[in-house]
Backbone as a printed PyTorch tensor [residue, N CA C, xyz], in Angstrom:
tensor([[[ 3.9430, 51.9790, 34.3570],
         [ 5.2070, 52.5390, 34.8050],
         [ 4.9150, 53.6970, 35.7410]],

        [[ 5.6220, 53.7340, 36.8460],
         [ 5.4420, 54.7940, 37.8260],
         [ 6.4040, 55.9330, 37.5580]],

        [[ 6.0110, 57.1480, 37.9440],
         [ 6.8830, 58.3050, 37.7830],
         [ 8.0930, 58.2060, 38.6920]],

        [[ 9.1450, 58.8950, 38.3310],
         [10.3720, 58.9150, 39.1290],
         [10.1760, 59.7740, 40.3660]],

        [[10.8610, 59.4180, 41.4360],
         [10.8600, 60.2570, 42.6290],
         [11.6560, 61.5240, 42.3330]],

        [[11.1920, 62.6200, 42.8610],
         [11.8990, 63.8880, 42.6720],
         [12.9500, 64.0240, 43.7570]],

        [[14.1620, 64.3450, 43.3630],
         [15.2670, 64.5460, 44.3020],
         [15.1450, 65.9410, 44.8900]],

        [[14.7910, 66.0090, 46.1780],
         [14.6420, 67.3000, 46.8420],
         [15.9460, 67.8100, 47.4460]],

        [[17.0010, 67.0260, 47.3700],
         [18.2800, 67.4320, 47.9320],
         [19.0090, 68.3430, 46.9470]],

        [[19.5840, 69.4260, 47.4210],
         [20.3460, 70.2860, 46.5100],
         [21.5350, 69.5360, 45.9300]],

        [[21.9150, 69.8920, 44.7100],
         [23.0640, 69.2710, 44.0550],
         [24.3350, 69.5340, 44.8590]],

        [[24.4250, 70.7100, 45.4240],
         [25.5510, 71.0610, 46.2980],
         [24.9290, 71.4120, 47.6470]],

        [[25.1900, 70.6260, 48.6940],
         [24.5000, 70.8180, 49.9710],
         [24.5590, 72.2330, 50.5230]],

        [[25.6560, 72.9620, 50.2940],
         [25.7710, 74.3070, 50.8490],
         [25.0260, 75.3510, 50.0140]],

        [[24.5370, 74.9570, 48.8390],
         [23.8510, 75.8940, 47.9540],
         [22.4560, 75.3740, 47.6720]],

        [[21.4340, 76.1620, 47.9670],
         [20.0610, 75.7540, 47.6900],
         [19.7520, 75.8480, 46.2110]],

        [[18.6910, 75.1710, 45.8080],
         [18.2840, 75.2310, 44.4070],
         [17.5740, 76.5500, 44.1490]],

        [[17.9770, 77.2200, 43.0990],
         [17.3120, 78.4530, 42.6840],
         [17.5510, 78.6110, 41.1920]],

        [[16.6990, 79.3630, 40.5250],
         [16.8980, 79.5380, 39.0800],
         [18.1970, 80.2750, 38.7980]],

        [[18.8550, 79.8950, 37.7010],
         [20.0660, 80.5930, 37.2930],
         [19.6570, 81.8730, 36.5830]],

        [[20.3890, 82.9310, 36.8280],
         [20.0850, 84.2230, 36.2180],
         [21.1070, 84.5380, 35.1430]],

        [[20.6340, 85.1030, 34.0570],
         [21.5170, 85.4900, 32.9730],
         [22.3470, 86.6860, 33.4140]],

        [[23.6510, 86.6550, 33.1670],
         [24.4880, 87.7900, 33.5760],
         [24.1790, 89.0270, 32.7380]],

        [[24.3090, 90.1720, 33.3590],
         [24.1560, 91.4380, 32.6450],
         [25.5410, 91.8240, 32.1550]],

        [[25.6910, 91.9550, 30.8480],
         [26.9820, 92.2970, 30.2680],
         [26.8020, 93.4570, 29.2980]],

        [[27.8640, 94.1910, 29.0620],
         [27.8460, 95.1810, 27.9970],
         [29.2540, 95.3440, 27.4620]],

        [[29.3680, 95.9480, 26.2980],
         [30.6530, 96.1140, 25.6230],
         [31.0470, 97.5800, 25.6370]],

        [[32.2850, 97.8310, 26.0330],
         [32.8590, 99.1710, 26.0120],
         [34.0850, 99.0730, 25.1160]],

        [[33.9810, 99.5620, 23.8720],
         [34.9990, 99.3360, 22.8390],
         [35.1690, 97.8250, 22.6660]],

        [[36.3740, 97.2980, 22.8920],
         [36.5950, 95.8520, 22.7640],
         [36.7010, 95.1780, 24.1270]],

        [[36.0430, 95.7680, 25.1330],
         [36.0530, 95.2150, 26.4750],
         [34.6420, 94.7590, 26.8420]],

        [[34.5490, 93.5200, 27.3000],
         [33.2820, 92.9820, 27.7820],
         [33.2350, 93.2520, 29.2770]],

        [[32.2060, 93.9350, 29.7470],
         [32.0830, 94.2920, 31.1590],
         [31.0650, 93.3550, 31.7960]],

        [[31.4820, 92.7180, 32.8910],
         [30.6730, 91.7080, 33.5780],
         [30.3510, 92.1650, 34.9960]],

        [[29.3290, 91.5640, 35.6170],
         [29.0310, 91.9050, 37.0140],
         [30.1650, 91.4530, 37.9420]],

        [[30.2360, 92.0470, 39.1150],
         [31.2980, 91.7230, 40.0650],
         [31.2520, 90.2600, 40.4770]],

        [[30.0860, 89.7650, 40.8060],
         [29.9600, 88.3900, 41.2700],
         [29.4480, 87.5150, 40.1400]],

        [[30.3330, 86.7450, 39.5610],
         [29.9310, 85.8000, 38.5190],
         [30.8480, 84.5870, 38.5990]],

        [[30.3740, 83.4440, 38.1270],
         [31.2150, 82.2470, 38.1340],
         [32.2220, 82.3060, 36.9860]],

        [[33.0650, 81.3110, 36.9050],
         [33.9790, 81.1950, 35.7740],
         [33.1480, 80.8900, 34.5260]],

        [[33.3780, 81.6400, 33.4600],
         [32.6670, 81.4390, 32.2040],
         [33.6100, 80.9330, 31.1290]],

        [[33.0590, 80.2370, 30.1830],
         [33.7540, 79.9660, 28.9330],
         [33.1350, 80.9160, 27.9210]],

        [[33.9800, 81.6870, 27.2560],
         [33.4990, 82.6020, 26.2200],
         [33.8060, 81.9840, 24.8640]],

        [[32.8200, 82.0270, 24.0060],
         [32.9810, 81.5510, 22.6300],
         [32.6070, 82.7000, 21.7060]],

        [[33.4880, 82.9940, 20.7530],
         [33.2190, 84.0040, 19.7370],
         [33.1370, 83.2680, 18.4100]],

        [[32.0200, 83.4680, 17.7130],
         [31.7970, 82.7680, 16.4460],
         [31.3740, 83.7590, 15.3700]],

        [[31.6670, 83.3820, 14.1230],
         [31.2360, 84.1680, 12.9680],
         [30.7340, 83.1760, 11.9360]],

        [[29.5150, 83.4000, 11.4590],
         [28.8910, 82.4990, 10.4790],
         [28.9290, 81.0470, 10.9710]],

        [[28.5900, 80.8460, 12.2550],
         [28.5440, 79.5190, 12.8920],
         [29.8940, 78.8100, 12.9360]],

        [[30.9880, 79.5380, 12.7500],
         [32.3450, 78.9760, 12.8360],
         [33.0210, 79.5320, 14.0930]],

        [[33.6500, 78.6670, 14.8790],
         [34.3860, 79.0900, 16.0590],
         [35.5860, 79.9340, 15.6380]],

        [[35.6870, 81.1290, 16.2150],
         [36.7850, 82.0340, 15.9190],
         [37.7370, 82.1250, 17.1140]],

        [[37.1620, 82.0910, 18.3260],
         [37.9530, 82.2750, 19.5400],
         [37.1940, 81.6720, 20.7100]],

        [[37.9280, 81.0640, 21.6420],
         [37.3290, 80.6280, 22.9020],
         [38.3630, 80.7630, 24.0010]],

        [[37.8860, 81.0130, 25.1970],
         [38.7790, 81.1990, 26.3400],
         [37.9610, 81.0550, 27.6140]],

        [[38.6490, 81.1500, 28.7240],
         [37.9970, 81.1220, 30.0360],
         [38.0500, 82.5250, 30.6180]],

        [[36.9200, 82.9770, 31.1440],
         [36.8720, 84.2300, 31.8930],
         [36.8420, 83.8300, 33.3590]],

        [[37.9130, 84.1100, 34.0970],
         [37.9720, 83.6910, 35.5040],
         [36.8670, 84.3260, 36.3490]],

        [[36.5110, 83.6390, 37.3870],
         [35.5110, 84.0950, 38.3460],
         [35.8980, 85.4750, 38.8780]],

        [[34.9250, 86.3880, 38.9110],
         [35.1450, 87.6980, 39.5120],
         [35.7960, 88.7480, 38.6320]],

        [[36.2740, 88.3940, 37.4380],
         [36.8630, 89.3810, 36.5310],
         [35.7360, 90.2670, 36.0080]],

        [[35.8610, 91.5740, 36.1560],
         [34.7760, 92.4660, 35.7400],
         [34.9700, 93.0530, 34.3490]],

        [[36.2020, 93.0490, 33.8530],
         [36.4630, 93.5400, 32.5000],
         [37.2940, 92.5010, 31.7600]],

        [[36.7900, 92.0800, 30.6080],
         [37.4760, 91.0770, 29.8100],
         [37.7600, 91.6570, 28.4390]],

        [[39.0350, 91.7500, 28.0920],
         [39.4510, 92.3310, 26.8140],
         [39.2140, 91.3210, 25.6900]],

        [[38.3940, 91.7050, 24.7320],
         [38.1400, 90.8590, 23.5740],
         [39.3320, 90.9500, 22.6210]],

        [[39.5810, 89.9060, 21.8340],
         [40.7560, 89.9030, 20.9620],
         [40.8060, 91.1300, 20.0500]],

        [[41.9450, 91.8090, 20.0490],
         [42.0810, 93.0530, 19.2760],
         [42.2300, 92.7930, 17.7760]],

        [[42.5990, 91.5840, 17.3890],
         [42.7770, 91.2750, 15.9660],
         [41.4460, 90.9930, 15.2530]],

        [[40.3570, 90.9370, 15.9990],
         [39.0520, 90.6830, 15.3920],
         [38.3500, 91.9870, 15.0750]],

        [[37.7310, 92.0380, 13.9020],
         [36.8980, 93.1930, 13.5560],
         [35.7150, 92.6780, 12.7560]],

        [[34.5970, 93.3690, 12.8980],
         [33.3800, 92.9530, 12.2210],
         [32.3470, 92.4450, 13.2100]],

        [[31.3250, 91.7950, 12.6860],
         [30.2100, 91.3230, 13.4940],
         [30.4330, 89.8680, 13.9160]],

        [[30.2520, 89.5970, 15.2200],
         [30.4600, 88.2710, 15.7880],
         [29.3350, 87.9300, 16.7520]],

        [[29.1790, 86.6490, 16.9960],
         [28.2550, 86.1830, 18.0260],
         [29.0800, 85.7930, 19.2440]],

        [[28.6750, 86.2930, 20.4100],
         [29.3330, 85.9730, 21.6780],
         [28.4180, 85.0310, 22.4520]],

        [[29.0060, 83.9820, 23.0050],
         [28.2720, 83.0610, 23.8680],
         [29.0580, 82.9240, 25.1670]],

        [[28.3390, 82.9730, 26.3020],
         [28.9510, 82.7530, 27.6080],
         [28.3580, 81.4870, 28.2080]],

        [[29.2260, 80.5570, 28.5580],
         [28.8070, 79.2880, 29.1450],
         [29.2910, 79.1850, 30.5790]],

        [[28.4490, 78.6140, 31.4210],
         [28.8340, 78.2030, 32.7710],
         [28.4630, 76.7370, 32.8720]],

        [[29.4590, 75.8960, 33.0940],
         [29.2970, 74.4480, 33.0390],
         [28.7220, 74.1080, 31.6660]],

        [[27.5600, 73.5100, 31.5850],
         [27.0160, 73.1520, 30.2710],
         [25.8390, 74.0340, 29.8720]],

        [[25.6940, 75.1800, 30.5210],
         [24.5670, 76.0820, 30.2580],
         [25.0660, 77.3120, 29.5110]],

        [[24.4460, 77.6070, 28.3760],
         [24.7360, 78.8420, 27.6630],
         [23.8570, 79.9350, 28.2580]],

        [[24.4770, 80.8510, 29.0070],
         [23.7250, 81.8890, 29.6890],
         [23.2450, 82.9860, 28.7580]],

        [[24.0620, 83.3270, 27.8220],
         [23.6950, 84.4360, 26.9530],
         [24.3370, 84.2560, 25.5920]],

        [[23.6610, 84.7880, 24.6160],
         [24.1410, 84.7560, 23.2390],
         [23.7220, 86.0790, 22.6170]],

        [[24.6920, 86.8360, 22.1270],
         [24.3670, 88.1300, 21.5280],
         [25.3600, 88.4430, 20.4240]],

        [[24.9720, 89.3470, 19.5750],
         [25.8040, 89.7590, 18.4410],
         [26.4470, 91.1060, 18.7760]],

        [[27.7460, 91.2200, 18.4620],
         [28.4620, 92.4710, 18.6860],
         [29.2650, 92.8200, 17.4310]],

        [[29.6190, 94.0730, 17.3410],
         [30.5100, 94.5160, 16.2590],
         [31.8030, 94.9790, 16.9100]],

        [[32.9000, 94.3530, 16.5160],
         [34.2180, 94.6990, 17.0320],
         [34.9370, 95.5930, 16.0340]],

        [[35.7300, 96.5250, 16.5350],
         [36.4560, 97.4710, 15.6860],
         [37.9280, 97.1300, 15.6360]]])
């Protein structure tokens, strides 16, 4: 069996292939602060491996208010398409 040919064409012709970078985020009270230039993300908030909350963070939003009814320790996951960019634990008040 011969190896597959490698597709050298970019998936999107106007965008070259480059490694995806994990977004730099931080929490200010119950606000998630994101970089200015970021794609649309899906945010998932889980506790003990159970889905608690999910939503879409629109492209370019720099401050995203986390649900105020949640308190305690949660895991946050940010997805772009089918890639989980980051996963971290936070404590909400």
